[in-house]
N, C-alpha and C positions, 0 to 999 in steps of 0.2 A: 458124306459125313463130315462134320466140322470138327477140326482138331483144335485143341487149346494148348497153350504152352504151360510150362510148369508153374508160372506165376499167375495163371488164370486169365491171361489176355488172349484175344483172338488175333492170330497173325494177319497182317494186312489191313487191320482196322484200327483207326486212331483210338487211343485210350482216352475215353471221356470221363473215367472215374478217378483219374489221378487228381489228388487235391491240388487246388490252385495255390500258388504262393500268396501269402497274405499281402494285402495292399499296403504300400509304403505309407507310413504316417505323414500327415500333413505338417510340413515343417514351416508353413507360412507364419510369420510373426508380425506383430504390429510395429509401429514406430517406437523408437526409444524415447527416453525421458527428454533429452535435449531437443530432439526433432519435434516432439509433441508440444513442448513448452514454447518453442519458437513459432510454430505454426499457429497455435491458439493465440499467442501474443500478437502476431501479425494480423490475425483476423480482427481482434479487438481494436487495434490501432486503426485499421481501415474503417471500422465502424465510427471511430472518432472523426475521421476526415469526411466521412459521408454525412455526419451530423455536426456541422461546425458549431452549433450552439453549445455542444459539450466542451469544445475547446475554448470558447470565448466567455461563456457565462460565469465560470469560476473566476476567470481573470477580471472580468468587469465587476463582479461581486467583491472581489478582494480590493480592487481599486477604490470602490465606493466606501468601503469600511475604512480603508487606509486614509482617505481624504477626511472622512468624518472624525476619526480619532486625532488626526494631525491638526486640523484647523478648527474643529468644533469643541472637542474636549481637551485638546492639548494645553490650552492656556489656563485651564483650571487644575491641572495636575502638577503637584509639587514634588520634585525629585530630591528635596533636601539639600545636603551639602555635596552632592556627588559632582557637581560642576558639569554634568552632561546636558546637552541640549535634548529636549524631549524627543525630537525626531530621531536622534541617534540612539536613544533608549527604545523608542517604539518600533522602528523598522525591523531590527533583528528578531524581536519577539513576534511581530506580526507575520514575518516570513514563515516562522514555525507554525503559526495557526493556519496559514494557507494550506498546510498539509491536510487539515481537517476539512476546510471549506471545499477544497478541490476533490479530496478523496470521497466525499459524500456521493458523487456520481457513480462510484463503483458499486455501491449497494443497489441502486436502482437498475444498473446495467446487468448485474448478476441475477437479480430477481426476474428481469425481463427474459433473459436467456432460459431460466428455469421454467417460467410459465409458458413459453412459446415452443418448448420441446427441444431446444438446442442441446440442453444437457442430456436429455434422453438419447439423442443420436450419438453424442460423444461417448456416453457410457456403453453404448452397444459396440463400440470399436475396441479392438485389442490394443489399447494404449494405457499407459500408467494414469491412474486417476489423479494422483498428486501433481502430475505434469500439467494437466489441464488447469488446475487452480494456480500453479506456479506461473503459467503463461499469462493468465488473467492478471496476476499481481504485477508482473513485469510491465504490462501495458498500462495499468493504472498508476504504477510508479512513474512511468514516463509522463503521464498526464500531470501528476503532481509536480514533477520537475519543471514542466512547462509553466505551470502556475507560479512556482517560485521565481523562475526567470523573469516573467513578465512583471510580477510585483516588485522585484528588486530594481528593475528599470524605473518603475514608477517612484519607488523610494528615492532613487538618485535624483529624479526630476523635482521632488518636493524638498530636497535639501539634505538627504542622508549622505554622510561622508564617513565611512568606517575608517578608523585610524589604528587598527590592530596590526597592520602589516599585511602585505599581499599573501604570504604563506598562511597566516592564521585565518584570513578571510576566506581563502580557498578551502581550508580545512573546515571552516564553519559551514560553507555551502555543501561540502561533502557529507558532513554529519546530517544536515537537513535532508539530503537525498536518501541516505540510509534510513533515517526516521520515516521519511515519506513512504518508502517501499514497505517498511514494517507495518505502518498504520493502515496500509491498504488491506491487510489481512483482516483487520477488525471490520471494515466495511464489506469485504467479501463474505465474511461470516454472517453479517446482518442480512445481506442480500439472499443468502441461502436459506435462512430460517424464516424470512418473511414470506407472505403468501403471494405478493405481487409488487410491482415497481412502486406503486403509490404507498403501500405499507412500508416498503424498504426506505423510501425517502423520509417518511415520518419517524421511523425507528432510528435512522442515522442522525436525526436532529438531537437525539439524546446524548450524543458524543460532544456536540458543540459547546455546552456549558463548560467543558474542560478548558476551552480557549479563553473564557472570561474569568473563571475562578483559577487564575494562574498569574504568573509574573509577566505575562506577555505585554499587557497594556499599562499596568500600574505596578508600583512596588507592593510586594506582599504585605509589608509593614503597615500599609494604609488600610488593610482589611480588618474586620472585626477579629478579636483575639481567638474566638472559637473556630474561625474559618482558616486562620493562618497555617496551622499544621498540615491540613489537607492541601491547601493551595501551594505550599512551599515544596511538598514532596511528591505530588502527582507527576506523571511522566511528562506532560506538556511543560510544566514549570522547570523541571530538571533539564530538558532539552533546550528550553529558552535560555536558561542560565549558562549552559555550555556555549551555545552559539553567540549569545550576547557578549560573554566574557572574551571569546576569541576575537570578536569584531571590534570591541572597544579598547582592548589592550589589557585585560586582567580583571580579576574580581575586586581589587581595591577600589576601583572607580564605581563599582556597583554596590558595595557594602553588603555582600551576600555571604561572606565567609568561604572557607576552603579555597582550593586552587582551581585554576582552569582545568588542569588535568583530572582532578577529582570529578568535576561535573561532566567532563567528556566520558570518563569511564562509567559513571553511573548512568549516563544517557545510553551508552552502548549496551549496558546490562538490561535496561528497560526494553530496548529494541529487541534483543535476543529473546527475552521473556515473552514479549508480545508475539513474535513470530512462532515460537514454540507452542504457545497456548492456542492462539487463534488459527495458526496453520494446521494444527492437529484437528481442531474442531471443524474447520472448513473442509478439509479432505474427507474426514469421517462423514460429515453431513452430505457432501456431494456424492460419495460412494453409495450411500443408503437411500438417496432420494428416489421416489417412484413417480 
């Protein structure tokens, strides 16, 4: 006869009915924001080095346009009573437009990552979505900085001599780097909404007219009256005015009104606005892509 204890268990037999302790929750987490941003940025930079054409095409393109404006069109452009040599007027403005010419490659690169499944794999990982786009923007900002550096050397070789003082010249380059990073978000957004790299390249060309309808290459006063309000106040012109004023030694030589500090502050306001708007759109689009 088998006896049972008061709690219903059989002595000498292991209790198999006792409830098992719940399994400990999986505490594994993905990489943090900084780690994800640095890793994705490093991946993109390595892509640049594996495709040297990306590094050099923007620089070569910038050099060709700079030579063309300096030696082909420069003799026909009248700067009025400013007393500036055209090369000293041209190069600071042209360095700002390099941001657009070099940044175009970001749109095609992002579209290629989206169409080849790279973004799908990244979204499957437990990592912040915004960090992926931030990493891409850092890498593309570095590529823009490279384009500005190379074009500045070419500018010196063709006679550009900034006389605003070393501190203000450095500040001008710093402002261009900030603007270059911010503008990359525009091209990243274009790459995300386009279907493929070819479409992204075509859509990014829609941004290029901003470099021509601006104060980068000619004074705004030389444009038709109906065009001047837009040309004078769009972000490229505002940043050009700030950088040029820093590098030539003030707004008096340029005849553009206001002070150098005013143009710098307005430029930074445009940069913040661009990052907020296009950063939000890019992260939202990346998170919802299928």
